[in-house]
C-alpha angles and dihedrals in degrees: 000000000000115000094245090055090048089051093050092047093051095042089058092047095048092045088055091049095043106028095160096048121110111265092231090057092048091049092050091048092048092050087051092052094043091047092052091048097047098037094043086221142097094211110116092221092058093041091050090054089064096050110106118226145078097280120110118249093253091053092051091048090054092047092051090046091053090048092052091048094047107118091204091065123067097204091175094061091044093051099041097080091045093048091049091050092050093046092049090049091049092049093050093047102040106015095230141070123204124200122214118219095192095081123141129203094328092066089085090050103046103035109113 
């Protein structure tokens, strides 16, 4: 699925899950999710490379870092249902799940 379709799909899903959340926070979260999915990585530099827009990679990395550090957003609770869905899908399709131990800052966010 092209990245813009993935973004539109997830923006709808997250808006349904978090209807009262600020749209900028939802957008940042969706780019984080889409970036993880399309880059196959949890490294912010690789995720930022998948974010569409005019901003430079360093700027996008800083924006995502600020989002992850925002105390008003509980990224872990936002990400948990998505991670469980992905893991379940992976298990059904492949029959195994592998965990990477070389995970940077996002390890605290996406660990279930």
